[in-house]
C-alpha positions as CSV (number, residue, x, y, z in Angstrom):
1,X,19.7,-71.9,38.3
2,X,20.9,-69.0,39.8
3,X,23.7,-68.7,42.8
4,X,23.1,-68.7,46.2
5,X,23.6,-65.0,46.9
6,X,20.9,-64.2,43.9
7,X,18.9,-66.6,46.2
8,X,19.1,-65.1,49.3
9,X,18.6,-61.5,47.4
10,X,15.7,-62.2,46.4
11,X,14.5,-63.2,50.0
12,X,15.6,-59.5,50.9
13,X,13.5,-57.8,48.4
14,X,15.9,-55.2,46.7
15,X,17.8,-54.8,50.3
16,X,21.6,-54.8,49.8
17,X,24.3,-57.9,50.1
18,X,25.6,-58.3,53.6
19,X,29.4,-57.9,53.6
20,X,29.5,-60.4,56.6
21,X,27.4,-63.4,56.4
22,X,27.1,-65.7,59.6
23,X,25.4,-68.9,60.5
24,X,22.6,-70.1,62.7
25,X,18.9,-68.8,63.7
26,X,16.8,-69.0,66.5
27,X,13.0,-67.8,67.3
28,X,14.0,-65.2,69.3
29,X,16.6,-63.1,71.3
30,X,19.6,-60.8,70.9
31,X,20.7,-63.7,68.5
32,X,19.9,-66.6,66.5
33,X,20.4,-70.3,67.4
34,X,17.5,-71.8,69.8
35,X,19.1,-75.5,69.8
36,X,15.9,-77.2,70.9
37,X,17.7,-80.4,71.8
38,X,21.1,-80.4,74.0
39,X,23.7,-82.3,72.4
40,X,24.8,-85.8,74.2
41,X,27.8,-86.4,76.6
42,X,31.1,-85.9,76.5
43,X,33.8,-83.3,75.8
44,X,36.3,-83.1,73.6
45,X,38.7,-80.0,72.2
46,X,41.2,-80.1,69.8
47,X,44.5,-77.4,69.8
48,X,44.3,-73.9,69.4
49,X,46.5,-71.3,71.4
50,X,46.5,-70.8,74.9
51,X,44.1,-68.6,76.2
52,X,45.9,-65.2,77.6
53,X,43.9,-64.8,81.2
54,X,43.2,-67.9,84.0
55,X,39.7,-69.5,83.5
56,X,37.4,-68.2,86.2
57,X,34.6,-69.9,87.8
58,X,31.4,-70.4,85.5
59,X,28.9,-71.2,88.3
60,X,29.3,-67.3,89.6
61,X,29.2,-66.1,86.3
62,X,26.1,-67.9,85.3
63,X,24.4,-66.9,88.5
64,X,25.1,-63.4,87.4
65,X,23.8,-63.7,84.0
66,X,20.6,-65.2,85.2
67,X,20.0,-62.5,87.5
68,X,21.0,-59.8,85.0
69,X,19.3,-61.3,81.7
70,X,16.6,-63.8,83.5
71,X,18.3,-66.1,81.7
72,X,20.1,-69.6,82.4
73,X,23.4,-71.0,80.7
74,X,24.1,-74.6,81.3
75,X,27.1,-76.4,79.4
76,X,26.4,-78.6,77.1
77,X,27.7,-82.2,76.3
78,X,28.8,-83.0,72.9
79,X,29.7,-86.7,72.4
80,X,32.6,-86.1,69.8
81,X,31.0,-83.7,67.7
82,X,32.3,-80.2,67.0
83,X,35.8,-81.5,68.0
84,X,37.8,-78.6,66.0
85,X,36.3,-76.5,69.3
86,X,39.6,-74.9,70.7
87,X,39.9,-75.0,74.7
88,X,39.5,-71.8,75.0
89,X,35.9,-71.5,74.0
90,X,32.7,-73.6,75.1
91,X,29.0,-74.7,73.9
92,X,26.7,-73.5,76.2
93,X,22.7,-73.3,76.3
94,X,20.9,-70.4,77.3
95,X,17.4,-70.6,77.9
96,X,14.7,-68.2,79.9
97,X,13.0,-65.3,78.7
98,X,16.3,-63.7,77.2
99,X,18.1,-67.2,76.4
100,X,19.6,-67.3,73.0
101,X,19.4,-71.6,72.8
102,X,22.9,-72.8,72.0
103,X,25.8,-70.7,71.5
104,X,29.5,-70.3,72.1
105,X,31.0,-68.9,75.1
106,X,34.1,-67.7,76.0
107,X,36.2,-69.3,78.8
108,X,38.7,-66.7,78.9
109,X,39.4,-62.7,78.6
110,X,40.4,-62.0,74.6
111,X,41.3,-58.9,73.2
112,X,40.4,-57.2,70.3
113,X,42.4,-59.0,66.9
114,X,42.4,-62.2,69.1
115,X,42.0,-65.7,66.9
116,X,39.1,-67.0,68.5
117,X,38.4,-70.0,65.8
118,X,40.0,-71.4,63.1
119,X,38.4,-74.1,60.7
120,X,38.0,-75.5,56.9
121,X,34.2,-75.2,56.0
122,X,33.0,-78.8,55.8
123,X,32.0,-77.9,52.3
124,X,32.4,-74.8,49.9
125,X,31.5,-74.1,46.4
126,X,32.7,-71.3,43.9
127,X,29.8,-68.6,42.5
128,X,29.3,-69.2,38.6
129,X,31.1,-66.1,37.8
130,X,34.6,-67.5,39.5
131,X,35.2,-70.5,38.6
132,X,37.4,-69.6,35.8
133,X,39.4,-67.0,38.5
134,X,39.7,-69.1,41.6
135,X,40.8,-72.6,42.6
136,X,37.5,-74.9,43.7
137,X,39.4,-76.6,46.4
138,X,41.7,-73.6,48.2
139,X,39.8,-70.4,46.6
140,X,43.0,-69.0,45.9
141,X,42.8,-66.6,43.0
142,X,44.9,-67.4,39.5
143,X,48.1,-66.0,39.6
144,X,49.2,-67.2,36.1
145,X,46.8,-70.1,34.9
146,X,44.8,-72.7,36.3
147,X,44.5,-76.3,35.5
148,X,41.2,-76.8,34.2
149,X,38.9,-80.3,35.2
150,X,39.0,-82.0,31.7
151,X,35.6,-83.8,32.8
152,X,33.2,-81.2,33.3
153,X,35.2,-78.3,32.2
154,X,33.8,-76.3,34.8
155,X,36.2,-76.1,37.4
156,X,39.7,-75.2,37.7
157,X,42.2,-75.7,40.0
158,X,45.8,-74.9,41.1
159,X,47.6,-77.8,40.2
160,X,47.3,-81.3,40.5
161,X,47.6,-81.4,44.4
162,X,44.4,-79.3,44.7
163,X,42.2,-81.2,42.3
164,X,43.5,-84.6,43.9
165,X,42.5,-82.9,47.2
166,X,39.1,-82.1,46.0
167,X,38.4,-85.3,44.0
168,X,36.3,-87.2,47.0
169,X,33.7,-84.2,46.5
170,X,34.1,-83.8,42.8
171,X,34.1,-87.5,41.6
172,X,30.4,-87.4,41.8
173,X,29.7,-83.7,41.1
174,X,31.7,-83.9,37.9
175,X,29.3,-86.5,36.5
176,X,26.3,-84.6,37.5
177,X,27.9,-81.3,36.2
178,X,27.9,-82.8,32.6
179,X,24.0,-84.4,32.5
180,X,23.0,-80.8,33.9
181,X,24.5,-79.2,31.2
182,X,23.8,-81.8,28.1
183,X,20.0,-81.7,29.3
184,X,19.8,-77.7,29.8
185,X,20.8,-77.2,26.4
186,X,19.0,-79.6,25.2
187,X,16.1,-77.9,26.7
188,X,17.3,-74.8,25.1
189,X,19.7,-72.8,22.9
190,X,22.2,-70.6,23.8
191,X,25.1,-70.9,26.0
192,X,25.5,-73.9,28.6
193,X,23.5,-73.6,32.0
194,X,25.1,-74.1,34.7
195,X,24.1,-75.3,38.2
196,X,24.4,-72.7,41.1
197,X,26.9,-72.7,43.8
198,X,24.0,-73.4,46.2
199,X,23.0,-76.3,44.2
200,X,26.8,-77.8,44.0
201,X,27.0,-77.4,47.9
202,X,23.9,-79.3,48.8
203,X,25.3,-82.2,46.0
204,X,28.2,-82.3,48.0
205,X,26.7,-82.1,51.5
206,X,24.7,-85.1,50.4
207,X,27.4,-87.2,48.3
208,X,29.4,-86.9,51.4
209,X,26.7,-88.5,53.8
210,X,26.0,-91.3,51.2
211,X,29.8,-91.6,51.8
212,X,30.0,-91.4,55.4
213,X,26.6,-93.0,56.6
214,X,23.7,-90.9,57.7
215,X,22.7,-93.0,60.9
216,X,23.9,-91.3,63.9
217,X,23.8,-95.1,65.1
218,X,25.8,-96.3,63.0
219,X,28.1,-93.4,63.2
220,X,28.4,-93.7,67.3
221,X,29.1,-97.5,66.6
222,X,32.2,-97.2,64.1
223,X,33.5,-93.6,64.0
224,X,35.7,-94.1,67.0
225,X,37.3,-97.3,65.7
226,X,38.3,-95.4,62.4
227,X,41.1,-92.8,63.3
228,X,41.8,-91.7,59.8
229,X,37.9,-90.9,58.7
230,X,36.7,-90.0,62.7
231,X,36.4,-86.2,61.9
232,X,34.9,-87.1,58.7
233,X,32.0,-89.6,60.2
234,X,31.0,-86.8,62.9
235,X,30.5,-84.5,59.6
236,X,27.6,-85.7,58.8
237,X,25.7,-85.5,62.6
238,X,26.9,-82.3,62.4
239,X,25.2,-81.3,59.5
240,X,22.3,-82.9,61.1
241,X,22.3,-80.7,64.5
242,X,22.3,-77.6,62.3
243,X,18.6,-75.5,62.8
244,X,16.2,-76.0,60.3
245,X,13.1,-73.2,60.3
246,X,10.8,-75.4,57.9
247,X,7.8,-75.2,60.6
248,X,8.6,-71.0,60.0
249,X,7.9,-71.5,56.3
250,X,4.8,-69.5,54.8
251,X,1.8,-72.1,54.2
252,X,1.4,-70.3,50.6
253,X,3.0,-72.2,47.8
254,X,2.9,-68.9,45.8
255,X,4.7,-67.0,48.7
256,X,8.1,-65.7,47.7
257,X,9.9,-67.7,51.2
258,X,8.1,-71.1,49.6
259,X,9.3,-70.4,46.1
260,X,12.6,-70.1,46.7
261,X,12.8,-73.5,49.2
262,X,10.6,-75.7,46.4
263,X,13.2,-74.1,43.7
264,X,16.0,-75.2,45.4
265,X,14.9,-78.6,46.6
266,X,14.1,-79.2,43.1
267,X,17.0,-78.4,41.3
268,X,19.0,-80.7,44.4
269,X,17.2,-83.5,42.9
270,X,17.4,-83.0,39.5
271,X,21.5,-82.5,40.2
272,X,21.5,-86.0,42.0
273,X,20.1,-87.0,38.6
274,X,17.2,-89.3,40.8
275,X,14.1,-89.6,39.1
276,X,11.7,-90.7,42.3
277,X,11.5,-89.3,45.6
278,X,12.5,-93.2,46.8
279,X,15.8,-92.7,45.5
280,X,16.5,-89.8,48.1
281,X,16.7,-92.7,51.0
282,X,20.3,-94.0,50.3
283,X,21.2,-89.5,51.1
284,X,19.6,-90.4,54.8
285,X,16.2,-88.0,53.3
286,X,12.9,-89.9,53.5
287,X,10.3,-87.6,52.9
288,X,9.6,-84.1,50.9
289,X,9.6,-82.9,54.6
290,X,13.3,-83.9,55.6
291,X,14.6,-82.7,51.9
292,X,12.9,-79.4,53.1
293,X,14.9,-79.2,56.5
294,X,17.9,-80.0,54.5
295,X,17.1,-76.9,52.2
296,X,16.5,-74.8,55.4
297,X,19.4,-75.7,57.2
298,X,21.6,-75.0,54.4
299,X,19.8,-71.7,53.7
300,X,19.8,-70.0,57.0
301,X,23.4,-71.7,58.3
302,X,25.6,-70.9,55.0
303,X,28.1,-68.6,55.1
304,X,29.4,-66.4,52.0
305,X,33.1,-67.5,51.2
306,X,35.0,-64.0,50.6
307,X,38.0,-62.6,49.6
308,X,40.7,-61.2,52.1
309,X,39.2,-58.0,51.1
310,X,35.7,-59.4,51.7
311,X,34.6,-59.5,48.5
312,X,32.2,-62.7,47.8
313,X,33.4,-65.8,46.1
314,X,30.8,-68.4,47.0
315,X,29.0,-70.2,50.0
316,X,30.5,-72.7,52.4
317,X,28.7,-74.7,55.3
318,X,30.5,-74.9,59.1
319,X,28.0,-76.4,61.3
320,X,30.9,-75.6,64.5
321,X,30.6,-71.4,63.2
322,X,27.1,-71.6,62.6
323,X,26.9,-72.2,66.7
324,X,27.5,-69.0,66.9
325,X,24.7,-66.2,67.6
326,X,23.8,-63.1,65.9
327,X,24.0,-59.1,67.4
328,X,23.4,-56.0,65.9
329,X,26.7,-54.9,67.6
330,X,28.7,-58.1,67.6
331,X,31.8,-58.5,69.5
332,X,32.9,-60.7,66.5
333,X,33.4,-61.3,63.2
334,X,33.8,-64.2,60.8
335,X,36.6,-63.6,57.8
336,X,39.0,-65.3,55.7
337,X,42.1,-63.7,55.7
338,X,44.5,-66.1,53.9
339,X,47.4,-65.0,55.8
340,X,49.8,-66.7,53.9
341,X,52.3,-66.2,56.2
342,X,51.7,-69.0,58.5
343,X,48.8,-70.9,56.8
344,X,48.8,-74.0,54.7
345,X,47.0,-74.4,51.4
346,X,45.7,-77.7,52.2
347,X,44.1,-75.7,54.9
348,X,42.4,-73.2,52.7
349,X,39.7,-71.5,52.4
350,X,40.5,-71.1,55.9
351,X,37.5,-69.3,58.0
352,X,38.6,-67.3,61.2
353,X,36.3,-65.8,64.2
354,X,38.0,-62.7,65.1
355,X,37.4,-60.6,68.5
356,X,36.5,-57.2,67.5
357,X,36.2,-56.1,71.2
358,X,37.2,-57.3,75.0
359,X,35.4,-60.4,75.5
360,X,35.4,-61.5,79.2
361,X,35.1,-64.8,80.4
362,X,31.5,-66.6,80.3
363,X,30.8,-63.7,77.6
364,X,29.3,-65.2,74.8
365,X,30.3,-64.8,71.6
366,X,28.2,-62.8,68.9
367,X,28.9,-62.2,64.8
368,X,26.1,-60.1,62.7
369,X,24.3,-61.9,60.0
370,X,23.8,-59.4,57.8
371,X,24.7,-55.4,57.2
372,X,24.7,-53.7,60.2
373,X,24.4,-50.3,58.3
374,X,21.2,-50.9,57.7
375,X,18.5,-48.8,60.4
376,X,16.7,-50.8,62.8
377,X,13.3,-51.6,60.8
378,X,15.6,-53.0,57.8
379,X,17.6,-54.9,59.8
380,X,14.6,-56.3,61.4
381,X,12.9,-57.2,58.3
382,X,15.8,-59.0,56.7
383,X,16.3,-61.3,59.7
384,X,12.4,-62.5,60.0
385,X,12.9,-62.5,56.4
386,X,15.7,-64.7,56.0
387,X,16.7,-66.1,59.2
388,X,13.0,-66.4,61.2
389,X,13.8,-64.5,64.2
390,X,13.3,-61.2,66.0
391,X,16.8,-59.7,67.3
392,X,16.7,-57.9,70.7
393,X,19.9,-56.6,71.0
394,X,20.6,-53.1,72.5
395,X,20.6,-51.4,69.0
396,X,17.0,-53.2,68.4
397,X,15.6,-53.0,71.7
398,X,16.0,-49.2,72.3
399,X,15.0,-47.9,76.1
400,X,13.5,-44.9,76.9
401,X,14.6,-41.2,75.7
402,X,17.5,-43.0,73.8
403,X,20.5,-40.8,72.3
404,X,19.4,-40.9,68.4
405,X,21.1,-43.4,65.9
406,X,23.7,-42.7,64.0
407,X,22.0,-44.7,61.1
408,X,18.9,-42.7,61.3
409,X,20.1,-39.3,62.5
410,X,20.7,-35.7,60.8
411,X,22.7,-32.8,62.3
412,X,21.5,-30.0,64.3
413,X,19.9,-27.0,62.3
414,X,21.5,-24.8,64.7
415,X,25.0,-26.3,64.3
416,X,25.6,-26.9,67.6
417,X,27.9,-30.5,67.0
418,X,24.4,-32.5,68.2
419,X,22.1,-34.8,66.1
420,X,18.6,-34.9,65.8
421,X,16.7,-38.4,65.2
422,X,15.6,-38.6,61.6
423,X,11.6,-37.3,61.1
424,X,9.3,-40.2,59.9
425,X,6.3,-39.8,58.4
426,X,4.3,-41.0,61.6
427,X,6.6,-38.8,63.9
428,X,7.5,-35.7,62.4
429,X,8.6,-33.9,65.4
430,X,12.1,-34.3,66.0
431,X,14.8,-31.8,68.5
432,X,18.7,-31.8,68.5
433,X,20.2,-34.0,71.3
434,X,22.0,-31.4,72.6
435,X,20.6,-27.9,72.3
436,X,17.0,-29.2,72.2
437,X,16.5,-27.0,68.5
438,X,13.6,-28.6,67.1
439,X,13.7,-29.4,63.2
440,X,11.5,-27.0,61.0
441,X,11.3,-28.5,57.4
442,X,10.8,-32.1,58.4
443,X,9.1,-32.4,55.1
444,X,12.3,-31.0,53.0
445,X,14.3,-34.1,54.7
446,X,11.1,-37.3,54.3
447,X,11.2,-35.9,50.5
448,X,14.6,-36.1,50.3
449,X,15.2,-39.5,52.0
450,X,12.4,-41.3,50.1
451,X,13.9,-40.3,46.7
452,X,17.3,-41.2,48.0
453,X,15.8,-44.9,48.6
454,X,14.5,-45.2,45.3
455,X,17.8,-44.0,44.0
456,X,19.5,-46.5,45.8
457,X,17.3,-49.4,44.5
458,X,17.4,-48.2,40.6
459,X,21.4,-47.5,41.1
460,X,21.8,-50.9,42.8
461,X,19.7,-52.5,39.9
462,X,21.6,-50.6,36.8
463,X,25.7,-51.0,38.5
464,X,26.3,-53.7,36.4
465,X,24.0,-53.5,33.5
466,X,24.5,-49.8,33.1
467,X,27.3,-48.1,35.7
468,X,27.4,-44.8,34.2
469,X,23.9,-44.3,34.7
470,X,24.6,-45.9,38.5
471,X,27.2,-43.7,39.3
472,X,25.0,-40.6,37.9
473,X,22.1,-41.5,39.9
474,X,24.9,-41.8,43.4
475,X,26.6,-38.5,42.6
476,X,23.2,-36.4,42.1
477,X,21.4,-37.9,44.9
478,X,24.2,-37.5,47.6
479,X,24.8,-34.0,47.5
480,X,21.1,-33.6,47.9
481,X,20.8,-35.9,51.5
482,X,23.7,-33.7,52.4
483,X,22.1,-30.5,51.9
484,X,18.9,-31.4,54.2
485,X,21.4,-32.1,56.8
486,X,22.0,-36.5,56.7
487,X,24.7,-37.5,59.2
488,X,27.4,-39.7,57.2
489,X,26.3,-42.7,58.7
490,X,22.2,-42.2,58.0
491,X,20.2,-44.2,55.6
492,X,20.2,-44.3,52.6
493,X,23.6,-41.7,52.4
494,X,25.5,-44.4,53.7
495,X,24.6,-46.7,51.2
496,X,24.9,-44.4,48.3
497,X,28.3,-43.1,49.4
498,X,29.6,-46.5,49.4
499,X,27.8,-47.6,45.7
500,X,28.9,-44.3,44.8
501,X,33.0,-45.0,45.7
502,X,32.4,-48.4,44.8
503,X,31.4,-47.7,41.0
504,X,33.9,-44.6,40.5
505,X,37.1,-46.4,42.1
506,X,36.2,-49.5,39.5
507,X,35.5,-47.2,36.5
508,X,38.4,-44.7,37.0
509,X,39.6,-43.2,33.9
510,X,43.1,-44.6,32.5
511,X,46.5,-42.7,33.4
512,X,47.3,-43.0,30.0
513,X,46.2,-40.5,28.0
514,X,47.2,-42.3,25.2
515,X,44.5,-45.1,26.6
516,X,41.2,-45.2,24.7
517,X,38.2,-45.8,26.8
518,X,36.1,-48.7,25.6
519,X,32.6,-49.4,27.1
520,X,30.3,-52.2,26.9
521,X,28.4,-53.1,23.5
522,X,25.2,-51.7,25.2
523,X,27.0,-48.6,25.9
524,X,28.8,-48.2,22.6
525,X,25.7,-48.4,20.7
526,X,24.3,-45.8,22.6
527,X,27.3,-43.7,22.2
528,X,27.4,-44.2,18.3
529,X,30.6,-46.6,19.0
530,X,33.3,-43.9,19.5
531,X,36.1,-44.3,21.7
532,X,36.6,-41.3,24.2
533,X,39.9,-40.0,25.3
534,X,39.9,-38.1,28.2
535,X,42.2,-34.8,29.3
536,X,44.8,-35.1,32.2
537,X,42.5,-32.5,34.2
538,X,39.5,-35.1,33.6
539,X,41.3,-37.7,34.8
540,X,42.5,-36.0,37.9
541,X,39.2,-34.8,38.6
542,X,37.6,-38.6,38.5
543,X,40.3,-39.3,40.6
544,X,39.4,-36.5,43.2
545,X,35.9,-37.8,43.3
546,X,36.5,-41.3,43.7
547,X,39.2,-40.0,46.6
548,X,36.2,-37.5,48.2
549,X,33.3,-40.7,47.8
550,X,35.7,-43.0,49.4
551,X,36.1,-40.4,52.5
552,X,32.3,-39.8,52.9
553,X,31.8,-43.6,53.0
554,X,34.7,-44.3,55.1
555,X,33.4,-41.2,57.3
556,X,30.0,-42.8,57.5
557,X,31.2,-46.6,58.3
558,X,33.5,-44.9,61.5
559,X,30.4,-43.5,63.2
560,X,28.9,-46.7,63.8
561,X,30.7,-49.7,63.0
562,X,33.1,-50.7,65.9
563,X,36.8,-50.0,65.3
564,X,38.6,-52.7,64.0
565,X,35.2,-53.8,62.1
566,X,37.1,-55.4,58.8
567,X,34.4,-53.6,56.9
568,X,35.8,-50.4,58.2
569,X,39.5,-51.1,57.7
570,X,39.0,-52.7,54.3
571,X,37.5,-48.6,53.5
572,X,40.9,-47.1,54.7
573,X,42.6,-49.1,53.0
574,X,40.9,-48.1,50.0
575,X,40.7,-44.6,50.8
576,X,44.7,-44.7,51.4
577,X,45.3,-46.3,48.0
578,X,43.7,-44.1,46.3
579,X,45.9,-41.6,47.4
580,X,48.8,-43.1,46.4
581,X,48.1,-43.0,42.8
582,X,49.8,-40.8,40.6
583,X,47.7,-37.2,40.0
584,X,47.8,-37.1,36.5
585,X,47.3,-33.0,36.6
586,X,48.8,-32.1,39.8
587,X,47.5,-28.2,40.9
588,X,50.7,-27.9,43.3
589,X,53.1,-27.3,41.0
590,X,54.3,-24.3,39.3
591,X,55.0,-23.9,35.3
592,X,58.7,-23.7,35.3
593,X,59.9,-19.8,34.3
594,X,62.1,-19.7,31.3
595,X,63.4,-16.5,32.1
596,X,64.8,-16.7,35.5
597,X,65.2,-12.8,36.2
598,X,62.5,-11.2,34.1
599,X,62.8,-7.8,33.5
600,X,61.8,-4.9,36.1
601,X,63.3,-7.4,38.9
602,X,65.1,-5.4,41.8
603,X,68.6,-5.9,42.1
604,X,69.1,-8.3,45.3
605,X,65.7,-9.6,45.0
606,X,65.3,-13.3,46.1
607,X,65.3,-15.5,43.2
608,X,61.8,-16.8,41.5
609,X,60.0,-20.0,43.5
610,X,61.3,-23.5,42.8
611,X,59.0,-25.3,40.8
612,X,58.8,-27.7,43.5
613,X,57.2,-24.7,45.5
614,X,53.7,-24.4,46.2
615,X,51.7,-22.0,43.3
616,X,50.9,-19.0,45.0
617,X,48.4,-17.8,43.2
618,X,46.9,-21.3,42.5
619,X,43.7,-21.9,45.0
620,X,43.4,-25.5,45.0
621,X,40.5,-26.8,46.4
622,X,40.6,-28.0,50.5
623,X,40.4,-31.5,49.8
624,X,41.8,-33.4,48.2
625,X,45.0,-31.9,48.7
626,X,48.0,-31.9,45.9
627,X,51.3,-33.1,45.9
628,X,53.5,-33.9,49.1
629,X,50.4,-32.9,51.3
630,X,48.4,-36.0,49.7
631,X,51.2,-38.2,50.1
632,X,51.7,-37.4,53.3
633,X,47.9,-37.9,54.3
634,X,47.7,-41.3,51.9
635,X,50.5,-42.6,54.6
636,X,48.8,-41.3,57.7
637,X,45.2,-43.1,56.6
638,X,47.6,-46.1,55.6
639,X,48.7,-46.5,58.9
640,X,45.3,-45.7,60.4
641,X,44.1,-48.5,58.0
642,X,46.9,-51.0,59.3
643,X,45.8,-50.6,62.8
644,X,42.3,-51.4,62.3
645,X,43.3,-54.3,59.7
646,X,45.0,-56.2,62.7
647,X,42.0,-56.0,64.8
648,X,39.2,-57.2,62.1
649,X,41.8,-59.8,60.3
650,X,43.9,-60.5,63.1
651,X,46.7,-60.3,64.9
652,X,49.6,-62.0,65.8
653,X,50.7,-64.0,63.3
654,X,47.8,-63.0,61.2
655,X,49.1,-59.6,60.8
656,X,46.2,-58.1,59.6
657,X,45.4,-60.5,56.6
658,X,46.5,-60.7,53.3
659,X,45.1,-57.1,53.1
660,X,46.9,-55.9,56.1
661,X,49.9,-57.2,54.6
662,X,49.6,-55.3,51.5
663,X,49.0,-52.2,53.4
664,X,52.0,-52.6,55.7
665,X,54.7,-52.6,52.6
666,X,51.9,-49.5,50.5
667,X,52.9,-47.7,54.1
668,X,56.6,-48.3,53.5
669,X,57.2,-47.3,50.0
670,X,55.0,-44.3,50.9
671,X,57.3,-43.8,53.5
672,X,60.4,-43.9,51.7
673,X,58.6,-41.5,48.8
674,X,58.2,-39.0,51.4
675,X,61.7,-39.1,53.0
676,X,63.1,-38.7,49.1
677,X,60.9,-35.9,48.7
678,X,61.9,-34.2,52.0
679,X,66.0,-34.6,51.3
680,X,65.1,-33.4,47.7
681,X,63.1,-30.2,48.6
682,X,66.2,-29.7,51.9
683,X,68.8,-30.3,48.6
684,X,67.5,-27.9,47.0
685,X,66.9,-25.0,49.3
686,X,70.5,-25.5,50.7
687,X,71.7,-24.8,47.3
688,X,69.8,-21.8,46.4
689,X,72.5,-19.0,46.5
690,X,72.7,-17.0,49.3
691,X,71.7,-13.3,49.1
692,X,74.8,-10.8,48.9
693,X,76.2,-9.2,52.4
694,X,75.8,-5.6,52.4
């Protein structure tokens, strides 16, 4: 059984993975999250930082919202649910023509970088490929070694404390994994089969419901009397309150969506070790429809656990964060920053919602469920297929005579600085938004875009099995798309640029010329098993290619993502780190001259240039620079990255998360190196012999 990320990829049909995954859905609206049944009475609050501004009259704000958006917003009672919701936020219902259903609203003014919400997910499970490298309790990476569970021999932990904290989930899971593996091994030969993160995550949900009780009447009656387990008892009801789109599924059993749901439902039943549907009753599931409801709630409300650098690790469920609705231009983002300076290990993986923009009182908190670098048509398709709603944000519902979206734009053919909408098969006539010059050779643009999309799909499919071929595809197609005028943020140029940069960075040539490069067995067989050695010049060119690709990707992201978006910040951080890498063959240093006074040098002439000075005849490429200018550019890039990371991963105590703290330290080191270089040059200049006075 494949992991949850693989299941979602099948729903998206060749679309690339979203960097920021998020929660709940609705049938229509700017975002998702139609909550048809209001929650019962009573408000509860938990601790969170005090707001920066005074609370305003929400009634006036609601009236303004009704007049401007033809929707009514009313507060909802929670009856003890969502106890982790801080007093700075509120759960409200938005109804009407543009209503989004249930959502989370801010009571106060919040600025970019503010931490709006911090919570540990109800349940979480690592993807199979990360089980040996990360702790299955706190999701911390392996530093020295991890302790393996002696039962299932699959999950690993930092220490006995992490294993004990996870035992309430893993005690049932451990036996289920052993039975699953034994059954799979008996059915087929080869390596042992392991249930994916989606199956293990659903199993943990059902075992917790079985332990705490699934009947809401039982929870109401006994939940408030058990202070120790009060929050846990309400978790079962919070899971049940998640939105399901079972009725939106295709009735065709052979459709892709139906097959995915059916496959996952059967796998969960098998993982639990059940032999008949009747046995599901002890988990609160009385028929097949309720089982599909559970799978639907999980699929559309699951978040991707990620590293501080946004690399996906697994799946998790948080009903509170899942209340946040979607927008393609969000004002907040969900991250796992691992700001170790103040976070406790037992709270990890800590899920945080960070403000990306200035948020006014009574404004709804909105995140993006998908990769918003896609053009409008692609975004709508993914949202409809995966989350079953149509987005109506300002990027999706475009006004008449709107400016071209940079995701679908080309530069003006007259190079006036304006942009033109990308031509389509239906409408090939397009003009510059500034000088009104028409794009004449639209066929060349359409052909290049079509070929670029085909190459992108092929390169994505080959990036793990044949990365060398994938690099060839991306490096060949990027210049073609640039030549026809696509702006850096346009699709598929940005997607190809990001993939190209990622591949080039992960396959940089070793800096040591004595190190042989070893490829996978398949590539070695194709190359007749001959290891490859690279010259310093080749290593320098590979490094410069990676820097150029990372710069192109960062420029494209900056055109369409909000300043401070974590994807922008991480891209800048990667570029800054590349610029700090020691150059294998720097082009700015002139080889030492053996004879300081060659024959023919006039008396009293200036001495030969120092080896530290720029070569007078060597014409270095304009980008990236070499030597001290490169180091200066690295410092400036790291400072910019730090500024953006302080927003995307949280300011204050977060300090930009783990990545922001690392970038800060690297910037300090680069600054020291620049000072050393400047001091050395000054001393060298001071030590030069002065010309004799006449």
